[in-house]
N, C-alpha and C positions, 0 to 999 in steps of 0.2 A: 504494500500500500504506500502511495506517495503522500508524504506529509510536508508540513511547512519547512522543516529543516532540509528536506530533499530539494524543494524548489529554490531555496536560498542558495544551495550549492550549485544547482544546475545553472542558475542565473549568472554565475561567475564566468562562464565561458561564452555567454551571449554578448552581442554588441548592443549599443544603445538603441538602435532601431528595433531590434528584436524584443528588448525589454519593454520599450514603449508600446509595441503592438500587443504584447502579452497583457499589459495593464488595461488595454481597451476591450478585452473580451468581457462580455456581460456575465456569462456563466462560469463559475469557478472550475467546473470540469473541463470546459473548453480551454481555459487558461492553462490548466495543468497539462493537458494533452499537447498544447503548442510548445510550452517550455520543455517538456520531456523530450518531444520529438526533435527539437532543434539542438538540445544539448547532446542527445544521443548521436545525431548526425555529425556534429562537430567532433565528438570523441572518436567516432568510427573513421572519419577522415584523417584524424591525427594518427590512428593506428595504421592506416594504409600508407601514410606519407612521411610521418615523423614531424610534420609541421604542427606546432602547438594548436590546440583546438580553438582557442580564442583568436588566433591570427588569421583565420580564413575570412575572406570577403566574398560576397556573392553578387551576381547580377541576374536579371530576369532575361531569359532567352527570347528568341523570336516569337514563340508561341506561348510565352508566359511561364515556361519551365525554369526553375532556379538552376543556376550553373555556378561553378567556381569562377570568380572574377580574376584573381591573381593566382595563376596555376602554380602549384609547387614544382620545384625542380625535379622531383622524383617521377614525374610523368603526369599525363592528363587524367585526372580522376573524374569519374561521373558518379552521380548519386541520385537517389530518389527516396522520399520518405512518405509515410502514411500513418494515420492513426484512427482508431475507432475507440469508442468510449471504454476506457480501462486498459488499452494496449496501444503502444506506439512501436514503430519499426522503421528501419532504414536499410537501404542496399547500396553498396559501394563497389564499383568496378574500375578497371583501367581500360580506357580506350573503347569501351563497349557501351552501347545504349542499354540502359537498365530501367525497369519500372517495378514498383512493388505496391501491393495493395493488401490491406487487412480489413476484414469485415466481421462483425459480431453476428453469428448465425442465429442467435436467440432473439434478435430484435424482430419486432412486428414488421412484416412486409407482405405485400400482395404478390406472392411469387408468380402465380399464373399470369396476372395482369402485366407485371414487369417483363416477364419472359416474352409475352406476345409483342411487346413494344421493341425490345432490343435484341432478342435471340434470333439466330438463323433458323431456317426450317428444319435442318437436321438436328439441331439442339432441342428444338421444341418436340420433335418426334422422340428423342431420347428421354426427355423429362416425362412424357406421357406414359412411358413404360414403367415408371417408378411410382411408389406410393409413399405418402406421409413423410417421415423423417428422411428417408432415402432421397426423395425428390427435393426436399429442402436442402440437404447437404450438397447434392449435385448442382442445384441452382446457384448456391453461394460459391462453390468451387469454380463453376464456369464464369460467374459474374466477376470474381476477383481476378481470374486469369485474363479476362477481357480488359479490365481496368488496368492491370499491370502492363499489358501490351500497349494500350493507348498512351499510358504515361511514359513508357520507354520510347515510343515514337516521338512523343513530345508535342503532339498537335491537338491535344484535348478532344473536345467534342466534334472537331472537324473529321475525326476518324469515326465512321459509323460503327456502333457496336455490333450491328447485324451484318457488317461487312467481313467479319471473321467468325470462324467456328472453332470451338475448343473441344478437343477430344481429351477424355480423362484417363484413359488406360491404353498407353501411358500418356501423361499430359503433353499435348502438342497443339499447334495452331494450323488451321487451314485458312488461307487468304481467299476471300470470295471474289467474284467477278468485278464487283465495284471498286476493288483496290488493286486488281492485277495491273502490273506495269507501273505502279506508283513506287518510285525508288525509296522513298522514306518508309513506306509500309513494308517493303521487302517481300520475300517469299516465305512460305510456311517453314521451309527447311532452314531458313536463316535464323530462326528463333528457337531458343530452348526455354522451357517453362518448368518450374517446380512448384508444387503445392505442399502445404504442410498445415498441421494443427498446432500452433505454438503453445497454446493452452486450451483447455476444454472450452468450447463455446465460440471459438474463433477460427477462421480460415484465412490463410496467408498465401499469396501467390507472388512469384518473382518471374519476370520475363527478361531475357538477355538476348541481344542481337549477337549471336556467335558466328554467323556466316555458315554456308552450307557444309564446310569441312572443319569448322571450329569445334573445340571441346572446352566446356566450361566446368570448373569444379565449384560446386555450391557448398558453402559452409554456413550453417545456421547457428548463431550464437545467442544465448539467452543472457540478458543483463538485468540484474535486480536493481531496484531503486537505490539500495545501499551501495552497490558496486558502482553505479553510474555517479552517485554523489561523490564517492571517493576519487573517481577519475577526474571529476570537474574541479575538486579542491587541489588535487595534485596530479594533473594529467600525465599519464605514462603510456597511453595506448591501450587498446582492448586486451592485449596479451598480458597486461599486468593486473587485470581486474579479476573479481571472483566470477568467472565465466566458464561455462562448459559447453562444448559443441553439442547441439541437440540433433543435428542431422548433417550428413555430408553427401 
């Protein structure tokens, strides 16, 4: 559980703009999620580069996606972050487009209605074969994978969610006719997708542009509020925190 002492520690690595934005959130839960996500991202970037967490500056890219402004000497890092009530996450890569999304699967949602709006025909047919909790789990797995992909491409809602199909076994993407030939959207084989349940009640998806012959090693690390607070007070990179790989 995140408490006031944690937030004070997290704030030490944020810049003035981030602190000011955090104060503008009306709901405390939204403020906590924002501060946690940005502190975690900064510490993850430090772990990947050796640059102190508080030294990173960011810019907003062409389509509104945050990017590192002053690139570290160690190489061009790319990152993405996401948060749902009670959980925050980030993904960091070198030279590869990456997107991450996390959703709370216990939240109320009109699954069938949303699926009809944004799922491809083959995905709808797949969902119709499932019942109750299996259908809900499959819906959120597909939804998070789609969101992770669009965030990796970095064009937001200009990428239609029904323009891609997600296969769950194994997780993979099929690019639909509306996006074929779009160099930013890529081909299905260009992308690698991983799905996980970081904690009960949540689904997480990561999408990485690996290229048709590329190989990506995914490492999922869990960071407790206490561990993140320790990093922010004395940043040493994620390798120095109380962290255990939960999936590779």
